[in-house]
PDB file of N, CA, C, O and CB in Angstrom:
ATOM      1  N   UNK A   1     252.427 354.400  40.698  1.00  0.00           N
ATOM      2  CA  UNK A   1     251.597 355.596  40.560  1.00  0.00           C
ATOM      3  C   UNK A   1     252.173 356.666  41.487  1.00  0.00           C
ATOM      4  O   UNK A   1     252.322 356.428  42.686  1.00  0.00           O
ATOM      5  CB  UNK A   1     250.081 355.295  40.898  1.00  0.00           C
ATOM      6  N   UNK A   2     252.497 357.837  40.945  1.00  0.00           N
ATOM      7  CA  UNK A   2     253.017 358.910  41.786  1.00  0.00           C
ATOM      8  C   UNK A   2     251.988 359.354  42.822  1.00  0.00           C
ATOM      9  O   UNK A   2     250.782 359.294  42.583  1.00  0.00           O
ATOM     10  CB  UNK A   2     253.439 360.096  40.925  1.00  0.00           C
ATOM     11  N   UNK A   3     252.478 359.797  43.965  1.00  0.00           N
ATOM     12  CA  UNK A   3     251.579 360.229  45.029  1.00  0.00           C
ATOM     13  C   UNK A   3     250.703 361.379  44.534  1.00  0.00           C
ATOM     14  O   UNK A   3     251.194 362.324  43.916  1.00  0.00           O
ATOM     15  CB  UNK A   3     252.381 360.655  46.283  1.00  0.00           C
ATOM     16  N   UNK A   4     249.400 361.288  44.811  1.00  0.00           N
ATOM     17  CA  UNK A   4     248.467 362.336  44.418  1.00  0.00           C
ATOM     18  C   UNK A   4     248.005 362.274  42.986  1.00  0.00           C
ATOM     19  O   UNK A   4     247.365 363.208  42.503  1.00  0.00           O
ATOM     20  CB  UNK A   4     249.076 363.638  44.655  1.00  0.00           C
ATOM     21  N   UNK A   5     248.318 361.180  42.284  1.00  0.00           N
ATOM     22  CA  UNK A   5     247.883 361.084  40.891  1.00  0.00           C
ATOM     23  C   UNK A   5     246.733 360.094  40.757  1.00  0.00           C
ATOM     24  O   UNK A   5     246.626 359.125  41.509  1.00  0.00           O
ATOM     25  CB  UNK A   5     249.053 360.666  39.985  1.00  0.00           C
ATOM     26  N   UNK A   6     245.891 360.364  39.792  1.00  0.00           N
ATOM     27  CA  UNK A   6     244.727 359.536  39.510  1.00  0.00           C
ATOM     28  C   UNK A   6     244.992 358.779  38.212  1.00  0.00           C
ATOM     29  O   UNK A   6     245.304 359.390  37.190  1.00  0.00           O
ATOM     30  CB  UNK A   6     243.420 360.399  39.411  1.00  0.00           C
ATOM     31  N   UNK A   7     244.870 357.467  38.246  1.00  0.00           N
ATOM     32  CA  UNK A   7     245.078 356.631  37.060  1.00  0.00           C
ATOM     33  C   UNK A   7     243.755 356.334  36.381  1.00  0.00           C
ATOM     34  O   UNK A   7     242.714 356.227  37.029  1.00  0.00           O
ATOM     35  CB  UNK A   7     245.786 355.320  37.434  1.00  0.00           C
ATOM     36  N   UNK A   8     243.814 356.204  35.073  1.00  0.00           N
ATOM     37  CA  UNK A   8     242.659 355.759  34.292  1.00  0.00           C
ATOM     38  C   UNK A   8     242.848 354.269  34.045  1.00  0.00           C
ATOM     39  O   UNK A   8     243.883 353.844  33.531  1.00  0.00           O
ATOM     40  CB  UNK A   8     242.514 356.565  32.930  1.00  0.00           C
ATOM     41  N   UNK A   9     241.848 353.481  34.413  1.00  0.00           N
ATOM     42  CA  UNK A   9     241.903 352.029  34.247  1.00  0.00           C
ATOM     43  C   UNK A   9     240.705 351.561  33.438  1.00  0.00           C
ATOM     44  O   UNK A   9     239.686 352.245  33.344  1.00  0.00           O
ATOM     45  CB  UNK A   9     241.943 351.316  35.620  1.00  0.00           C
ATOM     46  N   UNK A  10     240.855 350.368  32.852  1.00  0.00           N
ATOM     47  CA  UNK A  10     239.736 349.712  32.183  1.00  0.00           C
ATOM     48  C   UNK A  10     239.290 348.573  33.089  1.00  0.00           C
ATOM     49  O   UNK A  10     240.087 347.710  33.456  1.00  0.00           O
ATOM     50  CB  UNK A  10     240.133 349.190  30.741  1.00  0.00           C
ATOM     51  N   UNK A  11     238.022 348.578  33.441  1.00  0.00           N
ATOM     52  CA  UNK A  11     237.455 347.542  34.295  1.00  0.00           C
ATOM     53  C   UNK A  11     236.141 347.103  33.667  1.00  0.00           C
ATOM     54  O   UNK A  11     235.233 347.911  33.474  1.00  0.00           O
ATOM     55  CB  UNK A  11     237.246 348.051  35.768  1.00  0.00           C
ATOM     56  N   UNK A  12     236.049 345.823  33.351  1.00  0.00           N
ATOM     57  CA  UNK A  12     234.867 345.261  32.685  1.00  0.00           C
ATOM     58  C   UNK A  12     234.496 346.076  31.439  1.00  0.00           C
ATOM     59  O   UNK A  12     233.333 346.403  31.205  1.00  0.00           O
ATOM     60  CB  UNK A  12     233.672 345.216  33.664  1.00  0.00           C
ATOM     61  N   UNK A  13     235.533 346.390  30.648  1.00  0.00           N
ATOM     62  CA  UNK A  13     235.410 347.095  29.371  1.00  0.00           C
ATOM     63  C   UNK A  13     234.933 348.536  29.501  1.00  0.00           C
ATOM     64  O   UNK A  13     234.542 349.148  28.507  1.00  0.00           O
ATOM     65  CB  UNK A  13     234.471 346.351  28.483  1.00  0.00           C
ATOM     66  N   UNK A  14     234.960 349.082  30.703  1.00  0.00           N
ATOM     67  CA  UNK A  14     234.561 350.478  30.952  1.00  0.00           C
ATOM     68  C   UNK A  14     235.679 351.198  31.691  1.00  0.00           C
ATOM     69  O   UNK A  14     236.499 350.570  32.360  1.00  0.00           O
ATOM     70  CB  UNK A  14     233.234 350.547  31.771  1.00  0.00           C
ATOM     71  N   UNK A  15     235.705 352.516  31.564  1.00  0.00           N
ATOM     72  CA  UNK A  15     236.739 353.304  32.222  1.00  0.00           C
ATOM     73  C   UNK A  15     236.377 353.601  33.668  1.00  0.00           C
ATOM     74  O   UNK A  15     235.213 353.802  34.013  1.00  0.00           O
ATOM     75  CB  UNK A  15     236.972 354.602  31.468  1.00  0.00           C
ATOM     76  N   UNK A  16     237.410 353.624  34.500  1.00  0.00           N
ATOM     77  CA  UNK A  16     237.257 354.059  35.880  1.00  0.00           C
ATOM     78  C   UNK A  16     238.530 354.798  36.277  1.00  0.00           C
ATOM     79  O   UNK A  16     239.588 354.601  35.679  1.00  0.00           O
ATOM     80  CB  UNK A  16     236.977 352.848  36.836  1.00  0.00           C
ATOM     81  N   UNK A  17     238.414 355.641  37.281  1.00  0.00           N
ATOM     82  CA  UNK A  17     239.562 356.329  37.852  1.00  0.00           C
ATOM     83  C   UNK A  17     239.946 355.598  39.132  1.00  0.00           C
ATOM     84  O   UNK A  17     239.079 355.135  39.874  1.00  0.00           O
ATOM     85  CB  UNK A  17     239.251 357.843  38.128  1.00  0.00           C
ATOM     86  N   UNK A  18     241.232 355.497  39.385  1.00  0.00           N
ATOM     87  CA  UNK A  18     241.720 354.815  40.597  1.00  0.00           C
ATOM     88  C   UNK A  18     242.860 355.628  41.193  1.00  0.00           C
ATOM     89  O   UNK A  18     243.715 356.147  40.475  1.00  0.00           O
ATOM     90  CB  UNK A  18     242.192 353.353  40.280  1.00  0.00           C
ATOM     91  N   UNK A  19     242.858 355.731  42.534  1.00  0.00           N
ATOM     92  CA  UNK A  19     243.917 356.452  43.227  1.00  0.00           C
ATOM     93  C   UNK A  19     243.926 356.066  44.696  1.00  0.00           C
ATOM     94  O   UNK A  19     243.001 355.424  45.194  1.00  0.00           O
ATOM     95  CB  UNK A  19     243.740 357.972  43.068  1.00  0.00           C
ATOM     96  N   UNK A  20     244.979 356.467  45.374  1.00  0.00           N
ATOM     97  CA  UNK A  20     245.098 356.269  46.816  1.00  0.00           C
ATOM     98  C   UNK A  20     245.180 357.638  47.480  1.00  0.00           C
ATOM     99  O   UNK A  20     245.742 358.585  46.931  1.00  0.00           O
ATOM    100  CB  UNK A  20     246.349 355.393  47.171  1.00  0.00           C
ATOM    101  N   UNK A  21     244.608 357.715  48.668  1.00  0.00           N
ATOM    102  CA  UNK A  21     244.659 358.934  49.467  1.00  0.00           C
ATOM    103  C   UNK A  21     244.651 358.532  50.937  1.00  0.00           C
ATOM    104  O   UNK A  21     243.768 357.808  51.395  1.00  0.00           O
ATOM    105  CB  UNK A  21     243.460 359.891  49.133  1.00  0.00           C
ATOM    106  N   UNK A  22     245.634 359.007  51.651  1.00  0.00           N
ATOM    107  CA  UNK A  22     245.789 358.689  53.071  1.00  0.00           C
ATOM    108  C   UNK A  22     245.718 357.178  53.321  1.00  0.00           C
ATOM    109  O   UNK A  22     245.083 356.724  54.273  1.00  0.00           O
ATOM    110  CB  UNK A  22     244.713 359.406  53.892  1.00  0.00           C
ATOM    111  N   UNK A  23     246.378 356.413  52.453  1.00  0.00           N
ATOM    112  CA  UNK A  23     246.466 354.973  52.616  1.00  0.00           C
ATOM    113  C   UNK A  23     245.236 354.185  52.214  1.00  0.00           C
ATOM    114  O   UNK A  23     245.194 352.971  52.410  1.00  0.00           O
ATOM    115  CB  UNK A  23     246.768 354.678  53.998  1.00  0.00           C
ATOM    116  N   UNK A  24     244.238 354.843  51.658  1.00  0.00           N
ATOM    117  CA  UNK A  24     243.004 354.172  51.254  1.00  0.00           C
ATOM    118  C   UNK A  24     242.861 354.243  49.737  1.00  0.00           C
ATOM    119  O   UNK A  24     243.193 355.254  49.117  1.00  0.00           O
ATOM    120  CB  UNK A  24     241.770 354.809  51.953  1.00  0.00           C
ATOM    121  N   UNK A  25     242.361 353.150  49.144  1.00  0.00           N
ATOM    122  CA  UNK A  25     242.137 353.106  47.691  1.00  0.00           C
ATOM    123  C   UNK A  25     240.749 353.637  47.362  1.00  0.00           C
ATOM    124  O   UNK A  25     239.783 353.402  48.088  1.00  0.00           O
ATOM    125  CB  UNK A  25     242.303 351.660  47.148  1.00  0.00           C
ATOM    126  N   UNK A  26     240.674 354.357  46.249  1.00  0.00           N
ATOM    127  CA  UNK A  26     239.405 354.901  45.771  1.00  0.00           C
ATOM    128  C   UNK A  26     239.246 354.582  44.296  1.00  0.00           C
ATOM    129  O   UNK A  26     240.220 354.517  43.545  1.00  0.00           O
ATOM    130  CB  UNK A  26     239.326 356.428  46.011  1.00  0.00           C
ATOM    131  N   UNK A  27     238.002 354.387  43.899  1.00  0.00           N
ATOM    132  CA  UNK A  27     237.665 354.189  42.489  1.00  0.00           C
ATOM    133  C   UNK A  27     236.448 355.038  42.165  1.00  0.00           C
ATOM    134  O   UNK A  27     235.516 355.144  42.961  1.00  0.00           O
ATOM    135  CB  UNK A  27     237.397 352.682  42.171  1.00  0.00           C
ATOM    136  N   UNK A  28     236.470 355.634  40.998  1.00  0.00           N
ATOM    137  CA  UNK A  28     235.312 356.374  40.495  1.00  0.00           C
ATOM    138  C   UNK A  28     235.024 355.822  39.111  1.00  0.00           C
ATOM    139  O   UNK A  28     235.841 355.944  38.198  1.00  0.00           O
ATOM    140  CB  UNK A  28     235.569 357.943  40.461  1.00  0.00           C
ATOM    141  N   UNK A  29     233.862 355.215  38.966  1.00  0.00           N
ATOM    142  CA  UNK A  29     233.499 354.572  37.712  1.00  0.00           C
ATOM    143  C   UNK A  29     232.945 355.618  36.753  1.00  0.00           C
ATOM    144  O   UNK A  29     231.973 356.311  37.055  1.00  0.00           O
ATOM    145  CB  UNK A  29     232.470 353.439  37.948  1.00  0.00           C
ATOM    146  N   UNK A  30     233.588 355.716  35.586  1.00  0.00           N
ATOM    147  CA  UNK A  30     233.174 356.664  34.558  1.00  0.00           C
ATOM    148  C   UNK A  30     232.047 356.044  33.729  1.00  0.00           C
ATOM    149  O   UNK A  30     231.121 356.742  33.313  1.00  0.00           O
ATOM    150  CB  UNK A  30     234.378 357.063  33.650  1.00  0.00           C
ATOM    151  N   UNK A  31     232.127 354.742  33.493  1.00  0.00           N
ATOM    152  CA  UNK A  31     231.063 354.036  32.784  1.00  0.00           C
ATOM    153  C   UNK A  31     231.113 354.158  31.279  1.00  0.00           C
ATOM    154  O   UNK A  31     230.198 353.702  30.593  1.00  0.00           O
ATOM    155  CB  UNK A  31     229.762 354.523  33.250  1.00  0.00           C
ATOM    156  N   UNK A  32     232.169 354.767  30.744  1.00  0.00           N
ATOM    157  CA  UNK A  32     232.288 354.934  29.300  1.00  0.00           C
ATOM    158  C   UNK A  32     233.202 353.856  28.725  1.00  0.00           C
ATOM    159  O   UNK A  32     234.120 353.399  29.405  1.00  0.00           O
ATOM    160  CB  UNK A  32     232.824 356.341  28.954  1.00  0.00           C
ATOM    161  N   UNK A  33     232.958 353.441  27.463  1.00  0.00           N
ATOM    162  CA  UNK A  33     233.860 352.476  26.840  1.00  0.00           C
ATOM    163  C   UNK A  33     235.254 353.080  26.648  1.00  0.00           C
ATOM    164  O   UNK A  33     235.416 354.301  26.648  1.00  0.00           O
ATOM    165  CB  UNK A  33     233.291 352.005  25.488  1.00  0.00           C
ATOM    166  N   UNK A  34     236.238 352.227  26.488  1.00  0.00           N
ATOM    167  CA  UNK A  34     237.632 352.656  26.344  1.00  0.00           C
ATOM    168  C   UNK A  34     237.904 353.128  24.918  1.00  0.00           C
ATOM    169  O   UNK A  34     238.223 352.329  24.037  1.00  0.00           O
ATOM    170  CB  UNK A  34     238.593 351.508  26.717  1.00  0.00           C
ATOM    171  N   UNK A  35     237.775 354.441  24.703  1.00  0.00           N
ATOM    172  CA  UNK A  35     238.131 355.059  23.422  1.00  0.00           C
ATOM    173  C   UNK A  35     239.054 356.238  23.718  1.00  0.00           C
ATOM    174  O   UNK A  35     239.176 356.663  24.866  1.00  0.00           O
ATOM    175  CB  UNK A  35     236.847 355.524  22.623  1.00  0.00           C
ATOM    176  N   UNK A  36     239.692 356.753  22.698  1.00  0.00           N
ATOM    177  CA  UNK A  36     240.591 357.899  22.875  1.00  0.00           C
ATOM    178  C   UNK A  36     239.824 359.096  23.428  1.00  0.00           C
ATOM    179  O   UNK A  36     240.295 359.758  24.352  1.00  0.00           O
ATOM    180  CB  UNK A  36     241.272 358.271  21.537  1.00  0.00           C
ATOM    181  N   UNK A  37     238.659 359.376  22.877  1.00  0.00           N
ATOM    182  CA  UNK A  37     237.853 360.525  23.331  1.00  0.00           C
ATOM    183  C   UNK A  37     237.396 360.339  24.780  1.00  0.00           C
ATOM    184  O   UNK A  37     237.412 361.288  25.565  1.00  0.00           O
ATOM    185  CB  UNK A  37     236.623 360.719  22.412  1.00  0.00           C
ATOM    186  N   UNK A  38     236.994 359.134  25.128  1.00  0.00           N
ATOM    187  CA  UNK A  38     236.527 358.885  26.490  1.00  0.00           C
ATOM    188  C   UNK A  38     237.676 358.914  27.495  1.00  0.00           C
ATOM    189  O   UNK A  38     237.479 359.297  28.649  1.00  0.00           O
ATOM    190  CB  UNK A  38     235.811 357.542  26.562  1.00  0.00           C
ATOM    191  N   UNK A  39     238.880 358.510  27.064  1.00  0.00           N
ATOM    192  CA  UNK A  39     240.040 358.633  27.942  1.00  0.00           C
ATOM    193  C   UNK A  39     240.344 360.104  28.219  1.00  0.00           C
ATOM    194  O   UNK A  39     240.733 360.461  29.330  1.00  0.00           O
ATOM    195  CB  UNK A  39     241.268 357.940  27.319  1.00  0.00           C
ATOM    196  N   UNK A  40     240.168 360.946  27.220  1.00  0.00           N
ATOM    197  CA  UNK A  40     240.360 362.391  27.405  1.00  0.00           C
ATOM    198  C   UNK A  40     239.340 362.908  28.417  1.00  0.00           C
ATOM    199  O   UNK A  40     239.687 363.683  29.308  1.00  0.00           O
ATOM    200  CB  UNK A  40     240.225 363.156  26.046  1.00  0.00           C
ATOM    201  N   UNK A  41     238.084 362.483  28.282  1.00  0.00           N
ATOM    202  CA  UNK A  41     237.036 362.896  29.224  1.00  0.00           C
ATOM    203  C   UNK A  41     237.370 362.412  30.636  1.00  0.00           C
ATOM    204  O   UNK A  41     237.161 363.146  31.601  1.00  0.00           O
ATOM    205  CB  UNK A  41     235.655 362.346  28.781  1.00  0.00           C
ATOM    206  N   UNK A  42     237.879 361.203  30.766  1.00  0.00           N
ATOM    207  CA  UNK A  42     238.260 360.671  32.076  1.00  0.00           C
ATOM    208  C   UNK A  42     239.415 361.472  32.661  1.00  0.00           C
ATOM    209  O   UNK A  42     239.452 361.721  33.866  1.00  0.00           O
ATOM    210  CB  UNK A  42     238.646 359.184  31.968  1.00  0.00           C
ATOM    211  N   UNK A  43     240.349 361.872  31.821  1.00  0.00           N
ATOM    212  CA  UNK A  43     241.477 362.682  32.270  1.00  0.00           C
ATOM    213  C   UNK A  43     241.008 364.034  32.800  1.00  0.00           C
ATOM    214  O   UNK A  43     241.513 364.519  33.813  1.00  0.00           O
ATOM    215  CB  UNK A  43     242.473 362.882  31.129  1.00  0.00           C
ATOM    216  N   UNK A  44     240.055 364.630  32.121  1.00  0.00           N
ATOM    217  CA  UNK A  44     239.478 365.905  32.577  1.00  0.00           C
ATOM    218  C   UNK A  44     238.776 365.709  33.917  1.00  0.00           C
ATOM    219  O   UNK A  44     238.842 366.579  34.786  1.00  0.00           O
ATOM    220  CB  UNK A  44     238.481 366.471  31.523  1.00  0.00           C
ATOM    221  N   UNK A  45     238.112 364.583  34.086  1.00  0.00           N
ATOM    222  CA  UNK A  45     237.430 364.260  35.351  1.00  0.00           C
ATOM    223  C   UNK A  45     238.436 364.037  36.489  1.00  0.00           C
ATOM    224  O   UNK A  45     238.135 364.321  37.649  1.00  0.00           O
ATOM    225  CB  UNK A  45     236.548 363.004  35.175  1.00  0.00           C
ATOM    226  N   UNK A  46     239.621 363.530  36.158  1.00  0.00           N
ATOM    227  CA  UNK A  46     240.648 363.242  37.160  1.00  0.00           C
ATOM    228  C   UNK A  46     241.296 364.520  37.704  1.00  0.00           C
ATOM    229  O   UNK A  46     241.713 364.555  38.862  1.00  0.00           O
ATOM    230  CB  UNK A  46     241.719 362.335  36.561  1.00  0.00           C
ATOM    231  N   UNK A  47     241.383 365.556  36.889  1.00  0.00           N
ATOM    232  CA  UNK A  47     242.100 366.777  37.282  1.00  0.00           C
ATOM    233  C   UNK A  47     241.605 367.402  38.578  1.00  0.00           C
ATOM    234  O   UNK A  47     242.429 367.703  39.442  1.00  0.00           O
ATOM    235  CB  UNK A  47     241.996 367.789  36.190  1.00  0.00           C
ATOM    236  N   UNK A  48     240.284 367.618  38.767  1.00  0.00           N
ATOM    237  CA  UNK A  48     239.847 368.219  40.025  1.00  0.00           C
ATOM    238  C   UNK A  48     240.123 367.343  41.251  1.00  0.00           C
ATOM    239  O   UNK A  48     240.327 367.857  42.351  1.00  0.00           O
ATOM    240  CB  UNK A  48     238.377 368.520  39.951  1.00  0.00           C
ATOM    241  N   UNK A  49     240.130 366.026  41.060  1.00  0.00           N
ATOM    242  CA  UNK A  49     240.434 365.129  42.177  1.00  0.00           C
ATOM    243  C   UNK A  49     241.890 365.321  42.586  1.00  0.00           C
ATOM    244  O   UNK A  49     242.198 365.426  43.773  1.00  0.00           O
ATOM    245  CB  UNK A  49     240.159 363.642  41.795  1.00  0.00           C
ATOM    246  N   UNK A  50     242.788 365.368  41.594  1.00  0.00           N
ATOM    247  CA  UNK A  50     244.204 365.572  41.875  1.00  0.00           C
ATOM    248  C   UNK A  50     244.441 366.926  42.540  1.00  0.00           C
ATOM    249  O   UNK A  50     245.215 367.026  43.492  1.00  0.00           O
ATOM    250  CB  UNK A  50     245.023 365.467  40.586  1.00  0.00           C
ATOM    251  N   UNK A  51     243.775 367.964  42.041  1.00  0.00           N
ATOM    252  CA  UNK A  51     243.921 369.296  42.629  1.00  0.00           C
ATOM    253  C   UNK A  51     243.417 369.322  44.067  1.00  0.00           C
ATOM    254  O   UNK A  51     244.042 369.929  44.936  1.00  0.00           O
ATOM    255  CB  UNK A  51     243.169 370.334  41.791  1.00  0.00           C
ATOM    256  N   UNK A  52     242.296 368.669  44.319  1.00  0.00           N
ATOM    257  CA  UNK A  52     241.745 368.639  45.676  1.00  0.00           C
ATOM    258  C   UNK A  52     242.662 367.886  46.636  1.00  0.00           C
ATOM    259  O   UNK A  52     242.816 368.289  47.790  1.00  0.00           O
ATOM    260  CB  UNK A  52     240.358 367.995  45.671  1.00  0.00           C
ATOM    261  N   UNK A  53     243.273 366.795  46.168  1.00  0.00           N
ATOM    262  CA  UNK A  53     244.211 366.072  47.033  1.00  0.00           C
ATOM    263  C   UNK A  53     245.414 366.958  47.354  1.00  0.00           C
ATOM    264  O   UNK A  53     245.874 366.997  48.495  1.00  0.00           O
ATOM    265  CB  UNK A  53     244.674 364.751  46.360  1.00  0.00           C
ATOM    266  N   UNK A  54     245.921 367.666  46.349  1.00  0.00           N
ATOM    267  CA  UNK A  54     247.102 368.511  46.536  1.00  0.00           C
ATOM    268  C   UNK A  54     246.810 369.689  47.465  1.00  0.00           C
ATOM    269  O   UNK A  54     247.690 370.127  48.207  1.00  0.00           O
ATOM    270  CB  UNK A  54     247.601 369.025  45.186  1.00  0.00           C
ATOM    271  N   UNK A  55     245.576 370.204  47.427  1.00  0.00           N
ATOM    272  CA  UNK A  55     245.229 371.394  48.215  1.00  0.00           C
ATOM    273  C   UNK A  55     244.583 371.072  49.553  1.00  0.00           C
ATOM    274  O   UNK A  55     244.278 371.972  50.335  1.00  0.00           O
ATOM    275  CB  UNK A  55     244.305 372.271  47.426  1.00  0.00           C
ATOM    276  N   UNK A  56     244.372 369.762  49.820  1.00  0.00           N
ATOM    277  CA  UNK A  56     243.769 369.371  51.089  1.00  0.00           C
ATOM    278  C   UNK A  56     242.261 369.486  51.124  1.00  0.00           C
ATOM    279  O   UNK A  56     241.665 369.508  52.201  1.00  0.00           O
ATOM    280  CB  UNK A  56     244.334 370.189  52.174  1.00  0.00           C
ATOM    281  N   UNK A  57     241.630 369.561  49.951  1.00  0.00           N
ATOM    282  CA  UNK A  57     240.171 369.694  49.861  1.00  0.00           C
ATOM    283  C   UNK A  57     239.488 368.448  49.312  1.00  0.00           C
ATOM    284  O   UNK A  57     238.353 368.517  48.840  1.00  0.00           O
ATOM    285  CB  UNK A  57     239.821 370.874  48.993  1.00  0.00           C
ATOM    286  N   UNK A  58     240.171 367.313  49.371  1.00  0.00           N
ATOM    287  CA  UNK A  58     239.624 366.073  48.816  1.00  0.00           C
ATOM    288  C   UNK A  58     238.378 365.639  49.588  1.00  0.00           C
ATOM    289  O   UNK A  58     238.345 365.698  50.817  1.00  0.00           O
ATOM    290  CB  UNK A  58     240.686 364.954  48.845  1.00  0.00           C
ATOM    291  N   UNK A  59     237.353 365.200  48.847  1.00  0.00           N
ATOM    292  CA  UNK A  59     236.099 364.718  49.428  1.00  0.00           C
ATOM    293  C   UNK A  59     236.088 363.188  49.375  1.00  0.00           C
ATOM    294  O   UNK A  59     235.773 362.615  48.332  1.00  0.00           O
ATOM    295  CB  UNK A  59     234.860 365.314  48.672  1.00  0.00           C
ATOM    296  N   UNK A  60     236.433 362.506  50.501  1.00  0.00           N
ATOM    297  CA  UNK A  60     236.501 361.043  50.462  1.00  0.00           C
ATOM    298  C   UNK A  60     235.157 360.358  50.243  1.00  0.00           C
ATOM    299  O   UNK A  60     235.128 359.159  49.962  1.00  0.00           O
ATOM    300  CB  UNK A  60     237.095 360.544  51.732  1.00  0.00           C
ATOM    301  N   UNK A  61     234.043 361.080  50.362  1.00  0.00           N
ATOM    302  CA  UNK A  61     232.737 360.486  50.046  1.00  0.00           C
ATOM    303  C   UNK A  61     232.533 360.383  48.533  1.00  0.00           C
ATOM    304  O   UNK A  61     231.654 359.657  48.071  1.00  0.00           O
ATOM    305  CB  UNK A  61     231.601 361.316  50.678  1.00  0.00           C
ATOM    306  N   UNK A  62     233.342 361.109  47.770  1.00  0.00           N
ATOM    307  CA  UNK A  62     233.315 361.174  46.291  1.00  0.00           C
ATOM    308  C   UNK A  62     232.080 361.870  45.742  1.00  0.00           C
ATOM    309  O   UNK A  62     231.933 361.961  44.524  1.00  0.00           O
ATOM    310  CB  UNK A  62     233.389 359.780  45.712  1.00  0.00           C
ATOM    311  N   UNK A  63     231.190 362.361  46.587  1.00  0.00           N
ATOM    312  CA  UNK A  63     229.976 363.033  46.132  1.00  0.00           C
ATOM    313  C   UNK A  63     230.320 364.200  45.213  1.00  0.00           C
ATOM    314  O   UNK A  63     229.658 364.429  44.200  1.00  0.00           O
ATOM    315  CB  UNK A  63     229.151 363.525  47.330  1.00  0.00           C
ATOM    316  N   UNK A  64     231.356 364.923  45.581  1.00  0.00           N
ATOM    317  CA  UNK A  64     231.780 366.103  44.820  1.00  0.00           C
ATOM    318  C   UNK A  64     232.171 365.754  43.374  1.00  0.00           C
ATOM    319  O   UNK A  64     232.068 366.595  42.481  1.00  0.00           O
ATOM    320  CB  UNK A  64     232.959 366.778  45.524  1.00  0.00           C
ATOM    321  N   UNK A  65     232.611 364.539  43.157  1.00  0.00           N
ATOM    322  CA  UNK A  65     233.162 364.143  41.849  1.00  0.00           C
ATOM    323  C   UNK A  65     232.204 363.334  40.993  1.00  0.00           C
ATOM    324  O   UNK A  65     232.451 363.142  39.802  1.00  0.00           O
ATOM    325  CB  UNK A  65     234.411 363.351  42.050  1.00  0.00           C
ATOM    326  N   UNK A  66     231.126 362.863  41.576  1.00  0.00           N
ATOM    327  CA  UNK A  66     230.159 362.068  40.826  1.00  0.00           C
ATOM    328  C   UNK A  66     229.246 363.002  40.030  1.00  0.00           C
ATOM    329  O   UNK A  66     228.959 364.116  40.467  1.00  0.00           O
ATOM    330  CB  UNK A  66     229.325 361.160  41.779  1.00  0.00           C
ATOM    331  N   UNK A  67     228.792 362.544  38.860  1.00  0.00           N
ATOM    332  CA  UNK A  67     227.886 363.380  38.064  1.00  0.00           C
ATOM    333  C   UNK A  67     226.581 363.663  38.825  1.00  0.00           C
ATOM    334  O   UNK A  67     226.027 362.782  39.482  1.00  0.00           O
ATOM    335  CB  UNK A  67     227.574 362.695  36.713  1.00  0.00           C
ATOM    336  N   UNK A  68     226.122 364.870  38.724  1.00  0.00           N
ATOM    337  CA  UNK A  68     224.864 365.239  39.369  1.00  0.00           C
ATOM    338  C   UNK A  68     223.710 364.767  38.495  1.00  0.00           C
ATOM    339  O   UNK A  68     223.732 364.942  37.277  1.00  0.00           O
ATOM    340  CB  UNK A  68     224.785 366.779  39.613  1.00  0.00           C
ATOM    341  N   UNK A  69     222.704 364.168  39.121  1.00  0.00           N
ATOM    342  CA  UNK A  69     221.562 363.632  38.363  1.00  0.00           C
ATOM    343  C   UNK A  69     220.494 364.696  38.185  1.00  0.00           C
ATOM    344  O   UNK A  69     219.458 364.435  37.573  1.00  0.00           O
ATOM    345  CB  UNK A  69     220.966 362.398  39.070  1.00  0.00           C
TER     346      UNK A  69
END
């Protein structure tokens, strides 16, 4: 995985995002089944995380990236 990139993974038949930042692993569970449309949605969700890592604005609590209830 290239530095600063977020991978889309399938875990327990659901999509999640996985990446490393400052030597620590992170996962963000999308909770959607693995379909082409849902992979596109996961990719869109990954973009702001990648941008934040590149710009030094990454939120390691992940609050910024989780859906608001």
